[in-house]
N, C-alpha and C positions, 0 to 999 in steps of 0.2 A: 439531734442537731449535728452531732459529729458525722453521722452517716450522710446526711444531706450535704454537709460541707465537703466531704470526700467525693461525693458524686459530682458536685459542682466543679471541683478541681479537675476531675477526669474530663468532663465536658469541655472545660476551658482549654485543657491541654489538647484535646482533639481538634477544637476549632482553631487553635494556634497553628496547626499544621495544614488546615484546609486552605486551598488556593482559590483563585477567582474563576476557574473554568468549570465546565460541566462535570457532574459527578458520575459515579459508576452506573452501569446498566441497571435499569429497574428503579433507580432513585428519581425523585422529582427533579426535573430540569436536565436530565440526561439526554444526550443527543444520539445515543446508541440506537442502531437499527437492527432488528432481529433478522436473521437469514431468511425467514419465511414471510417477511413483509411483502405485501402485494405491490409495493412501489417499484420493486426490481423488475426490469423488463429484459435484461440480458446479463450475461456473465462473461468474463474473459475467456477467449477461445484459443489463444495461442501464446507462445512465449519465445523469447530470444535473449541472447546475451546474459545467460546465467553464469555469474562469476562468483562461485562460493568462496567465502572467507575462511578463516582459521577455526580450529577446534570443532570440526564437523566430520562425522563418519559418513560413509557412502550410503548407508540405509536411509538417510534423510535428504539425499540429493536427487529427488525425483520431481522435476518441475511440472510434469503433467498433473500432479496432484493438486496444483493450484488452479486448474482449469475447471470450468463449470461451476455449478452452484456450491456455496459453502456447505461443508458437512457439519462443522461445529463440534469436532472432537479433537483429541490431542495428537492424532496420528496421521490423518489424511492431509498432510501439509508438505511443503518443501521448506527446508531451513536455509537461511542465507549464510550462516556462519558469521563470525565476528568480522564486520566490515564488508560483507558480501553484498551482492546486488542481483536483481533480475528485472527484466522488462516484460510486461504482458501486453498482448494485442487483442483486438476485438473484431467481430464480424462487421459491425457498423461503428462509426465514430461516436464517442461520447460528446454531448453538446451541453452548453450552458442553459439551464432551465431555472425554474423557481426552486430555491433551496439547494440542498445537497444534490450533486449530480452523479456521484458514485461513492461506494463505501468499500473499505479494505477490512478483511477479516483475518485475525490472528488466532492463536490457539491457547491463550492463557487459561489456566485451570481455575483462576479466581480473579477477583476485582483489582488486586494490587500487584501480582507478579506480572509486570508489564514490560515486555521486550519491545523496544520502539524501532520505528523505521522512518527515514525521510521519504517523502512522496514527491515525485517529479512527473510532469506531463509534457508531451510533445505532439505537435501536429505532423512533423516530417520525419521523425525518427532520428534526427541529428541534433536538433536544438532542444534541450530539456530545461524546464523551469520548475523550481522548487517552491512548494507551499511554505509560507512563513511559519515558523514554529517557535514555541516558547516553553521553557522548562524552568520551573521554580522549585524543583527538588533541591533542598538545601545542602545536601552532602552526599558522599559516595554511598552506593547501595551494594550490598554483598550479593553473592551469586544467587541466593534465594531470598533476597530482601524485598522490601515493599516500596512501590511508587504510588503516591496518592494521585488518582486521576484528575483531581481538581487542580493539580499543579502543572499539568501539561496540556498543550494545545498544538495542533498542526502535525501530529505524528500518527502514522499507522500504529496500531497496537495499543491504543488507549483503552480498549474494552476487551472483556473476556471472550472466550470462544463462543461462537454462535451469534455474536453481536458485532456489527460492522462499525468502523469509525468513519463518519461522513466527511466528504470533501466537496466544497462549493467552488466551482470554476470562477465565480464572480470575484473571488479574492485575487485573481490573476488578471483582471481587466487592465487593458492599456499596455500590455507587454508586446513589443514589436517582435514579429516572427512567431507569434502564437495565435492560432485561430481557435477561439473558444467553442466554436461550433463544429470543430473538426479535430478532436483529440483522438489520435489513433494509438498512442502509446502511454502506458503508465509505468514508471520505473520506481522500484522500491530499493532503498539502500539501508542496510543495517546501521543503526546508531551504535557506536562502540560502547558507550555508556560509562566509560571510565573517567569522564571529565576532560578528555582531550579535544572534544568538539564543542562548539558553542551554538547557542540559539540565535535568533534574530536580534536579540538585545545584547549579545555577548556573554550571557550566562552559561556556565558549564552545564553540559547535559549528562545526567546520570540515569542509568537503569541497571537492572541486575547484571553484575559483572564480577568475576569472569565465569561464564558457564561453558560447559564442554559437551562434546558429542553431538548435540543438536543446538549448538551455540547460536546466539543472535536471533534476529527476527524470524518467525515461523509463519509462512504465508498459507492460508487456507483458500482464499478466493478474493476476487474483486467483483462486486455487483454493481451493475449500471442502472441508474434511475432515469436518465435522460439520454436517449440515443438519436442520432441524426440519420433518418432514413432517406433523406433527399439529396445527399451528396453522391454523385456518380463515382464509379470506380476510377482509380487513377489511370489515365490513358497510357498506353504503351509508347515508348520512345519511337520516333520515326525509323530509326535503324532496325528495330525489332520488326516493325511492319514490313520493311523492305526485305528482310530475311524471309519472313513468312510468305510474302508474295512470290519469292524466287524459288520456293520449295518445289512447285510443279516442274519448273525448268530442270532442276538438278535431278528430280526423279526420272524425267524423260531421258536425260543423258545416261543415267544408270541403266535404264532398260535397254537403250540402244547398244551400250557397251557389252551387255550380257548376251546379245543376239549372236 
């Protein structure tokens, strides 16, 4: 009877810390998507505006490692550093389809060492809009502390390496200046994790802090599930076309002057 009571107490304690959101990869109800899932049709192909944060050594500052298919290990990543950011681009725009439209892969080595990142998208590369995010982690988390995935939503980094955190563009419906069928940029910003930032409800956001050398969010890849193949390339400005059309004229002048 005493053993049964002790076991019940442990289970009750565990449930007390469980939140309302999806659990870790492999558990019933998880939204994690494995890197080899057949639903991925494309992967990020370019990067820009890599602004590494603090507590980051040079060996982790290789943005090209975030391109292409997710590797799913601890090393083939680019680290953002505390407060850092990066923007990834794609051969074809991401579009709003049924369910999750893309997924972000981090390199956590287990289900609870979760370094989080804000996720923002843009159609034009200038105006970015952030997915709503929620954090119910009750108190500060040490450098190698644990974050229960059921307590967080709307952040990249919710799942361990090899499993992507899904994002559904339908959550951003109705935002002026954002074309959900023409998402060309995804920006990731490291969550500091020390409680200085707040979620959509004003709750303090905690994740493992303070880590060093490869601090902050570690990006493995971004996989695309819905891409738009029907949007034509952005037309060149008229001034560029004018310059191109004038090239034969300038070439002719150069030839005459060399005679």
